[in-house]
LOKOL-632967 format. One record per atom (N, C-alpha, C, O, CB): x, y, z. Coordinates in steps of 0.02 Angstrom, whole numbers, padded with zeros to 5 digits, always signed. Glycine has a CB too. Example, Ala and Ser with C-alpha at 12.3 -4.5 7.8 and 13.67 -1.06 7.14 Angstrom:
+00660-00284+00390 +00615-00225+00390 +00660-00165+00390 +00712-00166+00423 +00565-00224+00452 +00642-00112+00354 +00684-00053+00357 +00645+00002+00394 +00670+00057+00402 +00704-00030+00286 
//
This chain:
-04156+00319+05789 -04195+00325+05728 -04186+00261+05687 -04132+00232+05685 -04174+00388+05687 -04239+00240+05656 -04239+00179+05616 -04207+00193+05548 -04221+00244+05517 -04311+00152+05607 -04164+00147+05527 -04132+00153+05462 -04160+00100+05416 -04159+00040+05432 -04054+00147+05468 -04186+00121+05359 -04216+00076+05310 -04166+00059+05256 -04116+00094+05245 -04279+00107+05280 -04181+00003+05220 -04140-00015+05163 -04173+00013+05100 -04233+00003+05089 -04130-00092+05158 -04134+00047+05059 -04160+00074+04996 -04105+00073+04944 -04050+00097+04956 -04188+00146+05006 -04122+00046+04886 -04074+00043+04832 -04070+00109+04794 -04017+00127+04769 -04091-00014+04784 -04127+00145+04790 -04128+00207+04752 -04132+00270+04795 -04128+00325+04769 -04185+00206+04705 -04139+00263+04861 -04140+00320+04905 -04210+00348+04919 -04218+00387+04965 -04099+00374+04877 -04260+00329+04880 -04327+00355+04890 -04375+00302+04917 -04415+00317+04961 -04354+00383+04824 -04371+00242+04892 -04417+00188+04912 -04379+00138+04955 -04326+00114+04936 -04447+00153+04850 -04408+00122+05013 -04377+00075+05058 -04401+00004+05040 -04452-00004+05008 -04393+00092+05132 -04363-00046+05062 -04381-00116+05049 -04444-00136+05086 -04478-00184+05066 -04324-00162+05069 -04461-00101+05140 -04521-00118+05178 -04583-00085+05149 -04638-00098+05173 -04513-00096+05250 -04576-00044+05098 -04634-00013+05065 -04645+00060+05083 -04689+00092+05054 -04694-00051+05083 -04607+00087+05128 -04616+00157+05147 -04583+00203+05095 -04531+00187+05067 -04586+00171+05217 -04615+00259+05082 -04588+00309+05037 -04594+00377+05069 -04647+00396+05094 -04625+00307+04968 -04539+00414+05069 -04539+00481+05098 -04476+00517+05077 -04425+00485+05062 -04545+00478+05176 -04480+00583+05075 -04421+00623+05059 -04372+00625+05118 -04312+00633+05109 -04442+00694+05039 -04399+00618+05178 -04357+00622+05238 -04340+00553+05266 -04323+00547+05324 -04392+00663+05292 -04345+00501+05225 -04333+00432+05247 -04259+00421+05259 -04218+00435+05215 -04360+00382+05195 -04242+00397+05318 -04172+00382+05335 -04157+00313+05306 -04179+00263+05333 -04160+00384+05412 -04119+00311+05252 -04106+00247+05218 -04033+00240+05201 -03995+00288+05199 -04149+00242+05156 -04014+00177+05188 -03945+00162+05169 -03946+00103+05121 -03995+00067+05116 -03902+00146+05232 -03890+00094+05085 -03883+00038+05039 -03842-00018+05071 -03836-00072+05042 -03851+00060+04974 -03813-00006+05129 -03774-00056+05164 -03821-00098+05207 -03855-00072+05251 -03719-00024+05207 -03822-00163+05195 -03868-00207+05230 -03851-00214+05304 -03896-00229+05344 -03869-00275+05198 -03789-00205+05323 -03770-00213+05393 -03789-00153+05437 -03785-00158+05498 -03696-00226+05398 -03810-00098+05408 -03830-00039+05446 -03906-00031+05452 -03929+00016+05484 -03801+00023+05412 -03944-00077+05423 -04017-00074+05424 -04043-00094+05492 -04021-00144+05520 -04047-00119+05368 -04090-00056+05520 -04121-00072+05584 -04196-00082+05579 -04228-00100+05629 -04106-00017+05634 -04226-00072+05522 -04299-00084+05512 -04310-00159+05506 -04280-00192+05464 -04326-00046+05448 -04354-00186+05548 -04365-00259+05548 -04398-00282+05483 -04382-00336+05459 -04409-00278+05607 -04442-00242+05454 -04474-00261+05392 -04424-00262+05334 -04426-00306+05292 -04532-00213+05375 -04380-00214+05334 -04328-00212+05282 -04280-00271+05290 -04258-00301+05241 -04289-00146+05284 -04264-00288+05353 -04219-00345+05365 -04251-00410+05342 -04217-00453+05314 -04202-00350+05440 -04317-00417+05353 -04351-00477+05330 -04351-00482+05254 -04342-00536+05227 -04423-00479+05356 -04361-00426+05221 -04361-00428+05147 -04291-00440+05120 -04283-00469+05066 -04388-00362+05119 -04240-00419+05156 -04171-00434+05134 -04154-00507+05145 -04117-00537+05106 -04122-00389+05172 -04181-00537+05198 -04166-00607+05214 -04210-00655+05175 -04198-00715+05177 -04175-00618+05288 -04261-00631+05139 -04306-00675+05101 -04266-00709+05046 -04224-00678+05014 -04365-00635+05072 -04280-00774+05034 -04244-00810+04981 -04265-00784+04912 -04321-00760+04903 -04257-00885+04986 -04221-00790+04865 -04237-00766+04798 -04289-00812+04766 -04296-00870+04786 -04173-00763+04754 -04323-00786+04717 -04379-00823+04686 -04357-00885+04649 -04396-00932+04643 -04417-00777+04639 -04296-00887+04622 -04272-00946+04587 -04263-01005+04634 -04279-01061+04616 -04206-00931+04551 -04239-00992+04694 -04231-01045+04743 -04298-01070+04768 -04307-01130+04781 -04188-01021+04801 -04345-01025+04775 -04412-01044+04798 -04447-01086+04745 -04481-01134+04762 -04454-00982+04816 -04440-01068+04682 -04472-01105+04628 -04442-01174+04620 -04477-01221+04602 -04466-01066+04562 -04377-01182+04633 -04344-01246+04627 -04364-01294+04683 -04363-01355+04674 -04269-01237+04627 -04382-01267+04740 -04402-01308+04797 -04470-01340+04783 -04514-01309+04754 -04404-01266+04863 -04477-01403+04804 -04540-01439+04793 -04594-01405+04835 -04586-01393+04894 -04533-01514+04812 -04650-01391+04803 -04705-01356+04836 -04749-01407+04872 -04769-01458+04843 -04746-01314+04785 -04765-01393+04934 -04810-01435+04972 -04881-01419+04950 -04900-01361+04945 -04802-01424+05049 -04922-01471+04935 -04990-01457+04912 -05032-01426+04967 -05025-01443+05025 -05023-01520+04886 -05076-01381+04947 -05119-01348+04995 -05177-01395+05014 -05187-01447+04982 -05147-01282+04966 -05214-01376+05065 -05270-01416+05088 -05323-01422+05034 -05354-01475+05026 -05299-01387+05151 -05335-01369+04997 -05384-01370+04944 -05363-01418+04888 -05405-01454+04861 -05395-01300+04915 -05298-01420+04872 -05274-01466+04821 -05280-01538+04844 -05298-01582+04805 -05202-01450+04803 -05266-01551+04908 -05273-01619+04935 -05346-01642+04934 -05360-01700+04918 -05246-01622+05007 -05392-01597+04950 -05463-01614+04948 -05485-01630+04877 -05523-01678+04865 -05507-01558+04976 -05462-01590+04828 -05480-01602+04759 -05454-01669+04735 -05489-01705+04699 -05453-01545+04714 -05392-01687+04754 -05364-01751+04735 -05404-01808+04765 -05417-01859+04732 -05291-01756+04756 -05423-01801+04829 -05461-01854+04862 -05530-01862+04830 -05555-01918+04824 -05469-01839+04937 -05561-01807+04811 -05627-01811+04779 -05622-01843+04710 -05667-01879+04689 -05658-01742+04773 -05567-01831+04674 -05559-01860+04609 -05545-01935+04614 -05565-01973+04570 -05503-01826+04571 -05510-01956+04667 -05494-02027+04675 -05555-02066+04697 -05564-02124+04677 -05437-02035+04725 -05596-02037+04739 -05655-02072+04764 -05708-02076+04709 -05720-02029+04672 -05683-02036+04826 -05739-02134+04706 -05793-02142+04657 -05853-02102+04680 -05871-02105+04738 -05811-02218+04648 -05884-02066+04635 -05942-02026+04656 -06000-02071+04675 -06023-02112+04635 -05963-01978+04600 -06023-02064+04736 -06080-02103+04760 -06144-02072+04733 -06151-02011+04730 -06081-02106+04838 -06192-02114+04713 -06255-02087+04689 -06292-02052+04745 -06300-02080+04799 -06299-02142+04658 -06314-01993+04732 -06350-01953+04781 -06425-01968+04773 -06454-01956+04721 -06335-01877+04773 -06455-01994+04827 -06527-02008+04822 -06567-01944+04818 -06550-01894+04850 -06551-02051+04882 -06618-01945+04778 -06662-01886+04772 -06701-01879+04837 -06732-01927+04860 -06710-01892+04711 -06700-01821+04865 -06733-01808+04929 -06789-01759+04918 -06778-01703+04894 -06684-01783+04982 -06848-01779+04936 -06906-01736+04930 -06935-01726+05000 -06953-01774+05033 -06959-01765+04881 -06940-01665+05022 -06967-01650+05088 -07040-01671+05092 -07062-01699+05141 -06959-01575+05105 -07076-01657+05039 -07147-01673+05038 -07159-01749+05042 -07201-01772+05080 -07181-01645+04975 -07120-01786+05003 -07128-01859+05003 -07108-01889+05070 -07141-01935+05095 -07087-01890+04946 -07054-01865+05100 -07032-01892+05164 -07082-01874+05219 -07094-01914+05264 -06962-01866+05183 -07112-01815+05215 -07161-01795+05265 -07225-01837+05258 -07255-01856+05308 -07178-01720+05259 -07246-01850+05198 -07304-01892+05187 -07292-01963+05212 -07336-01994+05241 -07324-01893+05113 -07231-01989+05200 -07214-02056+05224 -07214-02058+05300 -07237-02107+05330 -07146-02079+05197 -07190-02006+05332 -07188-02003+05404 -07259-02000+05433 -07273-02033+05482 -07148-01943+05428 -07302-01960+05402 -07371-01955+05427 -07411-02019+05415 -07452-02038+05457 -07406-01896+05393 -07399-02051+05359 -07436-02113+05345 -07414-02170+05390 -07452-02218+05400 -07428-02132+05273 -07353-02167+05418 -07330-02220+05462 -07358-02211+05533 -07352-02258+05573 -07254-02221+05464 -07386-02154+05549 -07415-02143+05616 -07480-02181+05623 -07515-02193+05574 -07425-02068+05629 -07497-02200+05686 -07558-02237+05699 -07620-02194+05685 -07665-02216+05649 -07560-02262+05772 -07622-02135+05714 -07677-02090+05699 -07657-02046+05640 -07603-02017+05640 -07696-02046+05761 -07699-02042+05590 -07680-02011+05528 -07698-01937+05525 -07696-01906+05472 -07711-02047+05471 -07716-01910+05581 -07732-01838+05584 -07674-01801+05616 -07640-01827+05660 -07798-01826+05622 -07665-01740+05594 -07615-01698+05627 -07646-01631+05643 -07698-01612+05616 -07553-01688+05582 -07614-01596+05689 -07641-01531+05710 -07631-01479+05656 -07579-01479+05623 -07608-01509+05776 -07679-01435+05647 -07671-01383+05597 -07618-01333+05618 -07611-01317+05677 -07737-01347+05585 -07579-01308+05570 -07527-01260+05584 -07543-01191+05557 -07507-01143+05572 -07461-01284+05556 -07593-01185+05519 -07609-01120+05489 -07682-01103+05499 -07716-01133+05541 -07591-01119+05415 -07705-01055+05461 -07774-01034+05467 -07821-01085+05433 -07878-01092+05453 -07783-00965+05436 -07794-01119+05382 -07834-01168+05346 -07838-01234+05383 -07791-01253+05418 -07806-01179+05277 -07893-01267+05376 -07899-01334+05406 -07861-01383+05362 -07866-01381+05301 -07975-01355+05412 -07823-01427+05393 -07783-01475+05354 -07823-01540+05348 -07860-01560+05393 -07714-01488+05387 -07812-01572+05292 -07850-01633+05277 -07811-01694+05301 -07751-01689+05317 -07865-01639+05202 -07843-01749+05304 -07812-01812+05323 -07766-01834+05266 -07784-01829+05207 -07865-01867+05339 -07708-01858+05283 -07660-01880+05233 -07673-01952+05215 -07637-01980+05173 -07588-01871+05257 
//
């Protein structure tokens, strides 16, 4: 049978709660792996004192702030399509709908 760690006898360190929970306050008698992991976890003061490694999102934000914002050219689908059609030798295109299309 698995033995959980519980300081008050009702709630285990792994999150389980039950009236019939086999628990103990002695850390050397615990056999639940989740309870053992929570007992071995470092305290929050030691974790806060340790230098935090920046996350990928923080690194991206820093890189974007350092890089000069490049001007974004205005892109118009209609204007680019008209330029593409006007550069063709024959200025007619096949109709795509029910309406007849005009020469560009």
